N, C-alpha and C positions, 0 to 999 in steps of 0.2 A: 628674206629673211630666212636661214636656213633655222632649224629648231628640234632638239632633241625631247622627245615626252619626259625625261629625266630635269631637264631645267627650263627655266626663261630665262633667253638672252639678256631678255627688255632689263633684264638686273646686272649686265654686265658679266664684265672679267675681272681677272686680276691678275697679279704678277707678288709671290713673298719671293724678298728677299735676304742671303744675311748680308749684315754688318759687322764691320772690323774694324776699329777702331775711324769710324767713319767714313769711310771704303764701301762701296755696290763690290758684290762676293758676284761675279763673273754676269757685270751689270751690262752689257751692252748682249747680255745671249737672253736677258730675259724682255727686253726691249726690243729686239726684232720680235720673241714671240710671242708678247703682247700684238705690235707691231700687225701681225703679220693674223689675231687671229681678230681686228679692230677693223679690218680689211673685208679681209673675209665676210665677219656674219655684220656690218653697217653698211660696207660700202664706203667707205671715209676713210683717213691715215690719223694714225695716233698724236694727238697736237705733239710739237715741236714741244713747250714747255715740258713734259714728261720728266726727260734729262734731271736737267733743271730741279726740275721739285723733293724729286727725289732726294740728287746728293744735299740741295742745302736744307729740307729736311733731316738730310742723315746725321748734320754735319752735327748735334748734339745730342749723338748715339754711342759711347762707346763701344758695347758689347752688345748687338743682338735683330730681332729684326726689320722691316717695312714693307707693309706692302701698298701698293699700288692698284688701282681700282679707276677701273671705264665706265661709267655708266651710259648709254645709251639716253640721252635726252636735249635737250638745244644744239650748240655743236658739239657736244661730248662733253660730260662732265669727266675732272681723275679727283679722284679722292686717294689723299696719303698720312696713311695712318704709320705709327712707330712705336718701337714699345723694346729694352731687355727683355731674355732669354732666361730662363732657368740655370745655373751652372752646368747641370750635367745632359741640355736638349744634345745637343751640338756634336758630331763622336760619342753617344753614349755607348758606355760598356754591357752585359748582360744583365745585370742589375738594376737596368733601366728599360729592356728591351722590349720591342711589342711581344701581344700578346691577340695573335687573330681571332677575325669569327666571318668566318664566309655569309658571302648575302650574295641574295642573287641579282644581277641590271640589265638587264633583256638588252643588248647593246651594248651594253656601256655609256657611261663618260661623253666620249669621243673626248678631238679632239684638241678643246680650247678649255676655258679650267675659268670654270663655270663660279659666281658672286651671287646666285644658287645654288646653297648645297642643303636644303632640307628633305635630302633626300638622304642625305649623307646624312643627316645631321638624324635624323627619325632611327637611320639604318644604326648609328652611332649610342644609344639610346635605349633601345630595346639589348643591350649587354652594356649596362657599362662599365668599361677599366679595357673595354677590352680595344684594338678599332676593328673595321670592317677591310674585308677584305670581297672587294670584288668579283662574282665569275658572271661569267655570259648564260646564257638557259640554255646553251649543249655543254656546260659544265669548264667551260674554257673561264682557268683562275688571268683573271684581265689584270686587276691595279691596285693596291691598297687604296683607302679613301687620303692620302697627305703619302702618299710614295711609292714612285717605282717598284715592281717586287725580281729578288738574284734569287736560283735557289745553285748552289754547290756543288756540282754531280761527280762527283773524282778531281780531275785535275779543269774542271768546265763549266766555268757560270751560266746558267741558260736561264731567261726572262723573257716575257710574251714581246709578239711583234706589236709597233707601230705597224699596225694594221687599221687605221682609226677607229678604233673602239677604246683606245688609253690614248691619257695626256703626251707630246713626244718632249716627257721628261729632256728639265738642261743637267742634269748630274743624272739621271740613265747615261742617256750620252758621251759627261764625263769621265761615268763604270766604264766604261765601251769601249772607251779609249783611256783611259789606264792601265784599263788589264792586258792592247790588246800589247801597247809599251813595255808591260812585264811579260811581256809572250802569253799570258792567261787567254785561254780559249776559248772566245763566247758566241752564243749560239744560242737564239730568237726562233725559238721555233716556239707550238703550243702546248700549254699545261696544262697540270688537272690537278685535281686534288691527292690523291695521288702520286702524283706527281713531286709534293712535295712533303707530303707527312712521310716524317721518320729521319731530317736529311737536312741539311742548317741551309738556314733561308736570311736575307737580308734586306734589306730595307734600303734605298735612297732617294732622297729630297733635299731644293738646297736651302735646307738647315739645321736640317739635322749632322746631314749627311751619310757616311754606311752607322745604317739602325737595326741591330741582330731582331730578328722574332725567336721570340722562347715559344711560345705555345701556337698550337691551329686546333681548333673545334676542340677542342681542351685532354686537349695530348700534347707532349712538348718534343719541343725540336729540337735539333744535336744544335749543342753550344757554339758561339762563336771558334774560327780553327784560323790555320795559318794562312789558306788564301784572304778567305774576307781583311783580315789583319791585312797581308800588303796593298787593299786594294784602298784603304781605309789608308790609308800610311802613303800612298798616290793622288788620294785624295786632297787630304790633313795638306800635299808637300803642292798640288796647285794652286789651291785658294792661299794659301798661307796663313794654315790652321798652325800654331805653337803646338806642337799635341805636348808638351811638358807645361802649358799654360792652361788655364780655365780661360771662357770665351766664354762667359758672360759673367755678372755678379748679381743680378739682384735677378730672383722670378716676378713674371708676370708675363704674358700670355696675352695678345688679342685675342681681344672673347668672341670664340664664335672663328678665329682665322686658326691651320690648323697648315706648316709649316708647306709653303711649300717643298715641286719638284723641280 
């Protein structure tokens, strides 16, 4: 069973999904990605009841998120937890944007969504109130601890490649598709901190959607602009998230569960 030095596969893998009125956003894509990880890591199929468990647990959640974890014990154990989310979490404005703090994770976390988040928790604890931005030892920007990274460069979007060092994010791929449909060019290429500094940067994840990044290592980033606004509107439409209505009613995030990608 392959493993990275940064995570213990024995603690399992997971998916986090946004729910709106009991509907899982992009459920098929999340189940497919989880199935791929389970087969690759544990040489077993994802239990068939996973989808039904998700739907059953989400039935009582009007607006929130749900976490499905697979733990490699016995015949693979499934754990499901759900909670409503803060009213400003989904597609937040600049006033709720993320402040990034770079940290080196040699080789990255890889292409699986590990339940073992000890390394990320330590990075977050070292810079309270800031979101870890993972860099490889060669200085390449990889991803944020809970999201993929996009940089606005003129009329183009730049994002790190899915080269085995980062999670193949569902929201990331959908943003690329939304951009393509809108005639916006997206380039997957190696980025460094210098490519982010002084530019507009946004994050994408399966709960927050499109999230502005407002600062990086103590310096301000450009505020959200027209291009990222078009991307956010397109992803909202795809997810069927009304722009004029709140997506959550109460605060209460799952402890230790950053939103998914």
